[in-house]
C-alpha positions in Angstrom: -20.5 -10.7 13.8 -17.0 -11.2 12.4 -16.4 -14.3 10.3 -13.5 -16.4 11.6 -11.7 -19.0 9.5 -8.8 -21.1 10.8 -6.3 -22.9 8.7 -6.4 -26.7 9.1 -3.8 -29.4 9.5 -1.4 -28.1 12.2 1.2 -30.6 13.3 1.9 -30.7 17.0 5.6 -31.5 16.8 6.3 -28.4 14.7 7.0 -24.9 16.0 3.9 -22.9 15.1 3.5 -19.2 14.1 -0.2 -18.2 14.2 -1.1 -15.0 12.4 -4.4 -13.2 12.3 -5.8 -11.2 9.4 -8.2 -8.4 10.4 -10.2 -6.6 7.7 -13.5 -4.8 7.0 -16.1 -6.0 4.6 -16.6 -4.0 1.4 -19.8 -2.0 1.6 -22.4 -3.6 -0.6 -23.4 -0.2 -2.1 -19.8 0.6 -3.1 -19.5 -0.1 -6.8 -16.2 -0.2 -8.7 -15.5 2.7 -11.0 -16.0 0.6 -14.2 -18.0 -2.5 -15.2 -14.6 -3.8 -16.3 -13.4 -3.9 -12.7 -14.3 -6.9 -10.5 -16.0 -6.5 -7.1 -13.4 -7.6 -4.6 -14.7 -9.0 -1.3 -11.4 -10.7 -0.3 -8.8 -8.1 -1.0 -5.8 -8.4 1.3 -6.7 -11.7 2.9 -5.9 -13.6 -0.3 -2.4 -12.3 -0.3 -2.0 -13.5 3.3 -3.3 -16.9 2.4 -0.8 -17.3 -0.4 2.1 -16.2 1.8 1.1 -18.8 4.4 1.4 -21.4 1.7 4.8 -20.0 0.6 6.1 -20.0 4.2 5.0 -23.6 4.8 6.8 -24.7 1.7 10.1 -23.9 3.3 8.9 -24.4 6.9 8.2 -28.1 6.4 11.9 -28.7 6.1 12.7 -26.5 9.2 10.2 -27.9 11.6 8.1 -24.7 11.4 4.4 -24.2 10.5 2.5 -21.1 9.8 -1.3 -20.9 10.5 -3.7 -18.1 9.5 -6.9 -17.2 11.2 -9.2 -14.5 9.7 -11.7 -12.0 11.0 -13.5 -9.8 8.4 -15.9 -7.5 10.3 -18.9 -5.6 9.0 -17.8 -2.1 10.2 -15.2 -0.2 12.1 -17.4 -0.6 15.2 -16.6 -4.4 15.3 -12.8 -4.1 15.1 -12.4 -4.8 18.8 -14.6 -7.9 18.5 -12.6 -9.1 15.5 -9.4 -8.7 17.4 -10.7 -10.7 20.4 -11.7 -13.5 18.2 -8.3 -13.6 16.6 -6.6 -13.7 20.0 -8.9 -16.5 21.1 -7.8 -18.4 18.0 -4.2 -18.0 19.1 -3.0 -15.2 16.8 0.4 -13.8 18.0 0.8 -11.5 15.0 -1.8 -9.4 13.3 -2.0 -8.3 9.6 -4.3 -5.3 9.3 -6.4 -4.5 6.3 -7.9 -1.5 8.1 -7.9 2.2 7.3 -6.1 4.6 9.6 -8.9 5.3 12.2 -9.8 1.7 12.6 -6.1 0.7 12.8 -5.4 3.2 15.6 -8.5 1.8 17.4 -6.8 -1.6 17.1 -3.5 -0.3 18.3 -5.1 1.2 21.4 -7.0 -2.0 22.3 -5.7 -3.6 25.5 -6.4 -7.1 24.0 -3.6 -6.5 21.5 -1.1 -6.6 24.4 2.4 -6.9 22.9 1.4 -8.4 19.6 3.0 -6.9 16.5 0.8 -5.5 13.8 1.5 -5.2 10.1 -0.2 -2.4 8.4 -1.2 -3.6 4.9 -3.7 -1.0 3.9 -3.3 2.5 5.4 -1.0 4.9 3.5 -1.2 7.7 6.0 2.2 9.4 6.5 1.4 10.3 10.1 1.4 6.6 11.0 5.1 6.5 10.0 5.8 9.9 11.6 4.4 11.6 14.7 1.8 8.8 15.2 4.2 5.9 14.9 4.1 2.9 17.2 6.9 0.6 18.3 4.7 -2.5 17.6 3.5 -1.3 14.2 5.2 -2.3 10.9 4.1 -1.0 7.5 4.2 -3.2 4.3 2.1 -0.8 2.3 3.9 2.3 1.0 3.0 5.7 2.4 1.5 8.5 0.3 4.8 10.3 0.4 6.6 7.3 -1.0 4.2 7.1 -3.9 4.5 10.8 -4.5 8.3 10.7 -4.4 8.3 7.8 -6.8 6.2 9.6 -9.3 8.2 12.9 -8.9 11.4 11.0 -9.7 10.0 9.6 -12.9 8.6 13.0 -13.9 12.0 14.5 -13.3 13.6 11.8 -15.5 11.1 12.9 -18.2 11.9 16.6 -17.5 8.2 17.3 -16.9 9.0 19.7 -14.2 6.1 22.2 -14.4 3.1 20.7 -12.6 -0.6 21.8 -12.5 -2.3 20.1 -9.5 -6.0 19.1 -9.4 -7.4 17.6 -6.2 -10.7 16.6 -4.6 -12.4 17.7 -1.4 -11.9 14.6 0.7 -9.5 14.2 3.5 -7.7 11.5 1.6 -7.2 13.9 -1.3 -5.9 16.6 1.0 -3.3 14.3 2.4 -2.3 13.1 -1.1 -1.9 16.6 -2.5 0.2 17.5 0.6 2.5 14.6 -0.3 2.7 15.7 -3.9 3.7 19.2 -2.9 6.4 17.8 -0.6 7.7 15.6 -3.4 7.8 18.5 -5.8 9.9 20.5 -3.4 12.3 17.7 -2.7 13.0 16.9 -6.4 13.0 20.4 -7.8 9.6 20.5 -9.6 7.6 23.7 -9.8 3.8 23.8 -9.2 2.7 26.5 -11.5 -1.0 26.3 -10.7 -3.5 24.2 -8.6 -7.2 24.0 -8.0 -9.8 21.9 -6.3 -12.3 20.1 -8.6 -15.5 22.1 -7.9 -18.2 19.6 -8.9 -19.9 16.8 -7.1 -18.7 13.3 -7.9 -19.6 12.5 -11.5 -22.6 10.3 -12.3 -20.6 7.4 -13.8 -23.6 5.9 -15.6 -25.7 8.9 -16.4 -26.9 8.9 -20.0 -24.8 11.2 -22.1 -22.7 12.2 -19.1 -19.6 12.3 -21.2 -20.9 15.3 -23.0 -20.8 17.3 -19.8 -17.3 16.0 -19.1 -16.0 17.2 -22.5 -17.3 20.7 -21.7 -16.4 21.0 -18.0 -12.8 19.7 -17.9 -11.3 22.0 -20.7 -13.0 25.0 -19.1 -11.8 24.1 -15.7 -8.1 23.8 -16.8 -8.0 26.6 -19.3 -6.8 29.2 -16.8 -3.9 27.1 -15.7 -0.4 28.5 -16.4 1.6 26.6 -18.9 2.5 23.2 -17.5 4.1 19.9 -18.6 1.9 17.5 -16.7 -1.4 17.6 -14.9 -1.1 15.8 -11.5 -4.3 14.6 -10.0 -5.2 13.7 -6.3 -8.4 11.8 -6.3 -8.0 8.7 -4.1 -11.7 7.8 -4.3 -12.0 7.8 -8.1 -14.6 10.5 -8.0 -13.4 12.5 -11.0 -9.7 11.9 -11.9 -10.3 9.0 -14.3 -12.1 11.4 -16.6 -9.2 13.8 -17.1 -7.0 11.9 -19.6 -7.8 13.0 -23.1 -10.1 15.8 -21.9 -7.6 18.5 -21.1 -7.6 21.7 -23.2 -3.9 21.2 -24.2 -2.4 17.8 -25.0 -0.8 17.0 -21.6 -0.2 13.8 -19.7 -2.2 13.1 -16.6 -0.5 11.5 -13.6 -1.1 10.9 -9.9 -3.9 8.8 -8.6 -5.1 8.4 -12.2 -3.4 8.2 -15.6 0.3 7.5 -14.9 0.2 6.1 -11.4 2.7 5.1 -8.7 1.7 1.8 -7.1 3.3 -1.0 -5.0 1.9 -3.7 -7.3 0.2 -4.0 -10.7 -1.4 -6.8 -12.6 0.8 -6.1 -15.6 4.1 -6.5 -13.6 6.1 -9.4 -14.9 9.8 -8.6 -14.3 12.2 -10.2 -11.8 10.1 -13.4 -11.5 6.9 -11.5 -10.7 5.0 -13.5 -13.3 5.5 -16.6 -11.2 3.9 -14.8 -8.2 1.1 -13.5 -10.3 0.2 -16.9 -11.7 0.3 -18.6 -8.3 -2.0 -15.9 -6.9 -4.4 -16.1 -9.8 -4.6 -19.9 -9.4 -5.5 -19.5 -5.8 -7.8 -16.5 -5.9 -9.2 -16.6 -9.5 -8.3 -12.9 -10.0 -5.3 -10.7 -10.2 -3.3 -9.5 -7.2 -3.9 -6.0 -5.9 -1.7 -3.6 -3.8 -3.4 -4.7 -0.6 -2.9 -8.4 -1.5 0.7 -7.7 -2.1 1.2 -5.8 1.2 -0.4 -8.6 3.1 1.8 -11.2 1.3 4.9 -9.1 2.2 3.8 -9.0 5.9 3.4 -12.8 6.2 6.5 -13.5 4.1 8.5 -11.2 6.4 7.8 -13.5 9.3 8.5 -16.6 7.2 11.9 -15.2 6.1 12.8 -14.2 9.6 11.9 -17.5 11.0 13.8 -19.4 8.3 16.9 -17.3 8.9 16.9 -17.3 12.7 15.6 -20.9 13.2 13.2 -19.4 15.7 9.5 -18.5 16.0 9.9 -16.4 19.1 8.4 -12.9 18.9 11.4 -11.1 20.2 13.9 -13.0 18.0 11.8 -12.4 14.8 11.2 -8.8 15.6 14.9 -8.1 16.3 15.9 -9.8 13.0 13.4 -8.0 10.9 14.6 -4.6 12.1 18.3 -5.5 11.7 20.6 -4.9 8.8 20.8 -8.5 7.9 17.1 -8.8 7.0 16.2 -8.8 3.3 13.2 -10.2 1.5 12.8 -10.9 -2.2 9.7 -9.0 -3.2 9.8 -9.5 -7.0 10.6 -5.8 -7.5 14.2 -5.9 -8.6 15.8 -4.9 -5.3 15.4 -6.8 -1.9 13.0 -5.0 0.5 13.8 -4.3 4.2 12.4 -2.4 7.1 13.5 1.1 8.1 14.5 0.7 11.8 13.5 4.3 12.7 9.8 3.9 11.7 9.3 0.3 10.6 8.3 1.2 7.0 9.2 -1.4 4.4 11.7 0.0 1.9 10.5 -1.0 -1.5 10.6 0.0 -5.2 7.5 1.6 -6.6 6.0 0.8 -10.0 5.0 3.6 -12.3 2.1 2.3 -14.3 -0.5 3.0 -16.9 -3.8 1.1 -16.8 -2.4 -2.0 -18.6 1.4 -1.7 -18.4 4.4 -0.8 -16.3 6.1 2.3 -17.6 9.0 2.4 -15.1 10.2 1.6 -11.6 11.4 4.1 -9.0 13.9 4.9 -7.5 15.1 6.2 -10.8 18.8 6.2 -11.9 20.7 9.1 -10.6 18.8 9.6 -7.3 21.4 8.7 -4.8 21.3 8.1 -1.0 24.2 7.3 1.4 22.3 4.2 2.7 20.3 2.9 -0.2 18.4 4.5 -3.2 15.2 3.1 -1.7 15.5 5.7 1.0 15.0 8.4 -1.5 11.3 7.4 -1.4 9.4 8.7 1.6 10.4 10.8 4.6 14.0 10.1 5.4 15.5 9.4 8.9 16.7 12.9 9.4 13.3 14.4 8.5 11.2 11.9 10.5 9.5 12.7 13.8 9.5 8.9 14.5 12.7 7.6 16.0 11.8 4.1 17.2 15.5 3.1 17.6 15.8 5.8 20.3 12.5 4.9 22.0 13.3 1.2 22.4 
């Protein structure tokens, strides 16, 4: 059964906003890639908890209070049960830490009624395009946004000839499609590409690195001359082994190596170190992308409530999709929602394992509205036009 936790200490004379966080437990058998990586059983929800505290810091002076209830279910089969428990706890807004299929199950559930959902986990472009919903907002970037951010940086470096390597999962197929689209948009040339033909590598097999040293150079030796090797391996099956193992000395980028991400533990610019420290004091670990997306979702409501002086669903929703809405996201530029598909515009960090190399959008990539709209499918390309549907 889902575990449900309610925040304490509500004050009756305050206008209250109750949010529900809905996630799925990490499978016990799923190990992190490296023994250096912690096992995270609270990813996402910790970001929501911190944002609740941030909202209440300002809300106490405005007669507003924000309350969080949580449901973390064992599997996708229990999503409906988790939603019902959140509704029973009074949740009027839902922050989703669910993958796409489970999120769409949530969106189709009659118990959701007219509640607005923030997608803080699923990067699928279809959710912002043909499969978009009027009551679904996205605080996690799409795969296309990540791919465009990386392509801009590779363009800045003039690494314009790409070789693509991708895995055999559905996530990898979608990621490599986004990378191909980004290459077309920004004038890169994919000179070669291939699917990694081996089973997921045995991460702790004795002497396994000897096989890696032999297999990877042989695999890439037939590739045409390229500037950078771009990898699509969202499940960490093989991509982490490619840096330093290629036949020629070439940088590795994509899901491993030089990586586009919404948040990174090494990010310290624009006041981010302050957010990092507050999160670490609360959670006793560093903040992840999903934590940050959940924090943005809850803070969006806090910002809208503070600016409008209201906690009404219609008022907050109208303000968040309007031109006046801006949220400080510790990323150098204020973030805001695209009205045609409810995706949060946001800068994307370009990172290595322990440092931030750059931030996209890069200089020189212009847009008539905002440079942030050079990342991801633009309004004219989108099959989702929520402004026209509403």
